[in-house]
N, C-alpha and C positions, 0 to 999 in steps of 0.2 A: 385144650381145644383139639379136635381131631385133625389129623394130617390132611392137607388138601390133595385130592387125587388128580393127577394129570390124566389127560386123555390117553387111552391105550395105544392108539396108532396115529402117527403123523407121517404123511408122505412128505418128506423134507423137501424134495424138489418142488412140489406144489406150494409149500409154505413160503418158499423164497419169493422175493419181489417186494413190492411197496405195500406198506401198511400205514394208514393214517390213525393217529391216536385220537379217538373220539372222546374219551374221558379217562381219568386216572386219579389215583392217589400218588402224587409225584414224590420222587426223591428231592432233596434240597436243591440240587442243581437246576432242576427243571420246573420249579414251583410256579414260575411266571412265564411258562412257555406258551407260545401261540404257533399255529400251523405245524405242530410236531408230526414228523414222519419218520418211520423206521424202514430201512431198506436192507433186505437180507440177500446175501449171495454166498452160495456154497463153494468152498475151496476144494482143490484137488485132494487135500488131506482129510476131508470130511468135516472140517470146522466151518463155522458160518461167520463171514465178515459182515458186520453190522455197521451201517451208517445212520446215525440218529441226528436229524437236523430239526431246528426249531428257531423261531424268532423270539428273542428275549424281551419280555415286557410289553409287547404289542405287535401288530401286523407290520409295522415299520421298524421294529426293533432290530438289533444286530443279529445276523444269522450266525447261529452257533452250531457246532458239530461235535458229536461224540462218536468214537469208533470202538465199541466193545467187540469182543470175540465170543461167539457162541459155540457150545460144545454139546451137540444133541445126542451124543453117544455115552453120556456119563450118568444117566438116570436109569431107574428100573423100568420105566415106561417110555415109549417114543416121545411123549409130551413133557418129559421131565429132563430139562437141560440144565447146564451151568452157563453162566455169563460172566465174562471177565472184562472189567473196565480198567482195572489197575493190576498189573502183574505182581504177585502170583495169586491174588485172591479171586476166587470164583464164587459167584452168588447164585442162589436158588432162582430158577426161572421155570415156572410150570405153566404149560398150556393146559388150562383147565376147561376151556370151551373152544371148540372149533366146529363150525358148521360143515356140512357135506360139500358145499360149493367152495370152501376155503375163502369165503368172503367176509367172515367176521370171526374174531377170536377174543378170548380173555386170557391174559397172562397174569399170573398171580405168584405170590411167594408164601411159603408155609408160615412165615412169621406174621403174615397179614399186615405188613407195613406198607407195601406198595402194590398197586394193581393197575393194569392197563386194559381198557376196552379198545380194540382196534378193528378197522375195516379197510377194505380195498379202495373205498371212496371216502372223501373227507366229510361225508354226512351220511345219516341213515334215518329211516322212518322212525317216527316217535314211538310207535308200538314196539319195534325191535329194540330201540334204545332202552325203553322202560323195562323190557324183559331182561336185558343184559344187566342193567343196574340192579334189578331184583336178585339176580344170580349172585352178584357181588355182595349184596346185603346178606343173603343167605349163607355166604361163606364166613361171615363173622367180622367183616371189615368195619372200621369206624367211619361211618358215612359222613360225619361232620368234616372229614378231611378230603372227601371226594370232590372232584372238580371236572366239569365238562370242559373239554378242550376247545378254545376258540379256533375255528378252522374257516379259512376263506374258500370260496368256490375256486376250482382249478383255474378258471379263466382270469381270476383276479390276482394270481400269485406271480411273484417274480423270483422265486427261489428254485426253479427247476424241479418242483416236488412231484411232477407227474412222470419224471423219467425213471 
Protein backbone atom coordinates (compact mmCIF):
# COMPACT_ATOMS: atom_id res chain seq x y z
CA UNK A 1 0.00 0.00 0.00
CA UNK A 2 1.25 3.50 -0.81
CA UNK A 3 2.64 5.70 1.94
CA UNK A 4 0.14 8.18 3.36
CA UNK A 5 1.13 11.72 2.49
CA UNK A 6 1.02 14.28 5.27
CA UNK A 7 0.00 17.83 4.47
CA UNK A 8 3.00 19.87 3.36
CA UNK A 9 2.47 22.85 5.67
CA UNK A 10 1.07 23.11 9.19
CA UNK A 11 1.19 26.36 11.13
CA UNK A 12 1.92 24.67 14.45
CA UNK A 13 0.74 27.67 16.47
CA UNK A 14 -2.65 27.59 14.71
CA UNK A 15 -2.90 23.82 15.18
CA UNK A 16 -2.55 24.19 18.96
CA UNK A 17 -5.69 24.22 21.11
CA UNK A 18 -8.69 21.98 21.52
CA UNK A 19 -9.73 19.28 19.04
CA UNK A 20 -12.79 17.07 19.55
CA UNK A 21 -12.59 13.52 18.25
CA UNK A 22 -15.52 13.16 15.85
CA UNK A 23 -14.75 9.60 14.72
CA UNK A 24 -11.84 7.19 14.84
CA UNK A 25 -10.39 3.74 14.56
CA UNK A 26 -9.21 3.64 18.15
CA UNK A 27 -6.25 2.08 19.88
CA UNK A 28 -7.18 -0.51 22.50
CA UNK A 29 -7.08 1.97 25.42
CA UNK A 30 -9.76 4.23 23.95
CA UNK A 31 -12.07 1.78 22.19
CA UNK A 32 -14.94 2.67 24.58
CA UNK A 33 -14.26 6.41 24.75
CA UNK A 34 -16.98 9.06 24.95
CA UNK A 35 -16.44 12.85 24.78
CA UNK A 36 -12.83 12.40 23.63
CA UNK A 37 -10.89 15.66 23.38
CA UNK A 38 -7.27 16.39 22.49
CA UNK A 39 -5.61 19.59 23.66
CA UNK A 40 -2.29 20.65 22.18
CA UNK A 41 0.11 23.18 23.72
CA UNK A 42 3.48 24.12 22.24
CA UNK A 43 6.42 24.02 24.67
CA UNK A 44 9.38 26.39 24.61
CA UNK A 45 11.53 23.56 23.21
CA UNK A 46 9.25 23.08 20.18
CA UNK A 47 7.59 19.90 21.43
CA UNK A 48 3.84 19.62 21.83
CA UNK A 49 2.27 18.75 25.18
CA UNK A 50 -0.90 16.77 24.55
CA UNK A 51 -3.72 16.20 27.00
CA UNK A 52 -6.15 13.57 25.74
CA UNK A 53 -9.26 13.22 27.91
CA UNK A 54 -12.29 10.98 27.54
CA UNK A 55 -15.05 9.31 29.50
CA UNK A 56 -14.63 5.53 29.65
CA UNK A 57 -17.69 3.52 28.62
CA UNK A 58 -20.29 6.29 28.64
CA UNK A 59 -20.99 9.97 29.25
CA UNK A 60 -21.00 9.31 33.00
CA UNK A 61 -17.95 7.02 32.87
CA UNK A 62 -14.71 7.67 34.65
CA UNK A 63 -12.73 10.61 33.24
CA UNK A 64 -9.44 9.29 31.84
CA UNK A 65 -6.37 11.26 30.82
CA UNK A 66 -3.43 10.44 28.59
CA UNK A 67 -0.48 12.81 28.18
CA UNK A 68 1.60 11.97 25.11
CA UNK A 69 4.27 14.28 23.73
CA UNK A 70 4.28 15.43 20.12
CA UNK A 71 7.34 16.05 17.97
CA UNK A 72 6.35 18.11 14.93
CA UNK A 73 9.92 18.58 13.75
CA UNK A 74 10.77 14.93 13.10
CA UNK A 75 9.06 14.26 9.77
CA UNK A 76 9.79 15.22 6.19
CA UNK A 77 6.66 17.42 5.90
CA UNK A 78 5.15 19.82 8.46
CA UNK A 79 2.24 17.42 8.92
CA UNK A 80 4.41 14.39 9.65
CA UNK A 81 4.99 14.22 13.39
CA UNK A 82 6.00 11.62 15.95
CA UNK A 83 3.97 11.04 19.10
CA UNK A 84 5.33 9.48 22.29
CA UNK A 85 3.02 7.99 24.92
CA UNK A 86 5.63 5.70 26.50
CA UNK A 87 9.32 6.64 26.55
CA UNK A 88 11.36 6.00 24.40
CA UNK A 89 8.92 4.86 21.70
CA UNK A 90 7.64 7.39 19.17
CA UNK A 91 4.70 6.55 16.92
CA UNK A 92 3.79 7.75 13.45
CA UNK A 93 1.34 10.69 13.49
CA UNK A 94 0.39 12.15 10.11
CA UNK A 95 -1.86 15.13 9.59
CA UNK A 96 -3.26 14.01 6.23
CA UNK A 97 -6.08 16.56 6.03
CA UNK A 98 -6.32 20.06 7.46
CA UNK A 99 -8.74 22.66 6.17
CA UNK A 100 -7.69 26.27 5.63
CA UNK A 101 -9.59 27.47 8.71
CA UNK A 102 -7.90 24.87 10.96
CA UNK A 103 -11.37 23.72 11.99
CA UNK A 104 -11.16 20.06 10.89
CA UNK A 105 -8.35 17.56 10.54
CA UNK A 106 -7.65 13.90 9.90
CA UNK A 107 -4.72 12.31 11.69
CA UNK A 108 -3.65 8.95 10.30
CA UNK A 109 -0.88 6.40 10.55
CA UNK A 110 0.98 4.83 7.67
CA UNK A 111 0.18 1.35 9.07
CA UNK A 112 -3.51 2.24 8.66
CA UNK A 113 -4.25 0.83 12.10
CA UNK A 114 -5.56 4.01 13.78
CA UNK A 115 -7.16 7.19 12.45
CA UNK A 116 -8.87 10.22 13.97
CA UNK A 117 -11.27 12.73 12.45
CA UNK A 118 -11.20 15.79 14.69
CA UNK A 119 -12.81 19.22 14.72
CA UNK A 120 -12.78 22.37 16.83
CA UNK A 121 -16.40 21.71 17.85
CA UNK A 122 -17.86 18.43 19.19
CA UNK A 123 -20.11 18.00 16.13
CA UNK A 124 -20.07 18.76 12.42
CA UNK A 125 -22.50 18.91 9.53
CA UNK A 126 -23.41 15.52 8.09
CA UNK A 127 -22.12 16.42 4.63
CA UNK A 128 -18.68 17.38 6.01
CA UNK A 129 -18.59 14.26 8.17
CA UNK A 130 -19.49 12.04 5.21
CA UNK A 131 -16.79 13.66 3.06
CA UNK A 132 -14.13 13.09 5.72
CA UNK A 133 -15.23 9.49 6.25
CA UNK A 134 -14.89 8.97 2.50
CA UNK A 135 -11.32 10.33 2.66
CA UNK A 136 -10.52 7.77 5.38
CA UNK A 137 -12.05 5.00 3.28
CA UNK A 138 -10.01 6.11 0.26
CA UNK A 139 -6.81 5.84 2.32
CA UNK A 140 -7.39 2.09 2.62
CA UNK A 141 -8.56 1.79 6.21
CA UNK A 142 -10.69 -1.14 7.40
CA UNK A 143 -13.98 0.70 7.91
CA UNK A 144 -15.48 -2.19 9.92
CA UNK A 145 -13.34 -0.86 12.81
CA UNK A 146 -14.40 2.75 12.30
CA UNK A 147 -16.41 4.34 15.13
CA UNK A 148 -18.25 7.63 15.39
CA UNK A 149 -17.32 9.23 18.71
CA UNK A 150 -20.23 9.85 21.07
CA UNK A 151 -19.92 13.56 21.91
CA UNK A 152 -22.21 15.60 24.15
CA UNK A 153 -22.98 19.24 23.36
CA UNK A 154 -20.68 21.61 25.25
CA UNK A 155 -23.41 22.82 27.59
CA UNK A 156 -24.05 19.25 28.84
CA UNK A 157 -20.43 18.46 29.75
CA UNK A 158 -18.92 18.44 33.20
CA UNK A 159 -15.32 17.71 32.23
CA UNK A 160 -14.07 21.20 31.34
CA UNK A 161 -13.71 20.14 27.70
CA UNK A 162 -14.24 23.63 26.37
CA UNK A 163 -11.17 25.03 28.13
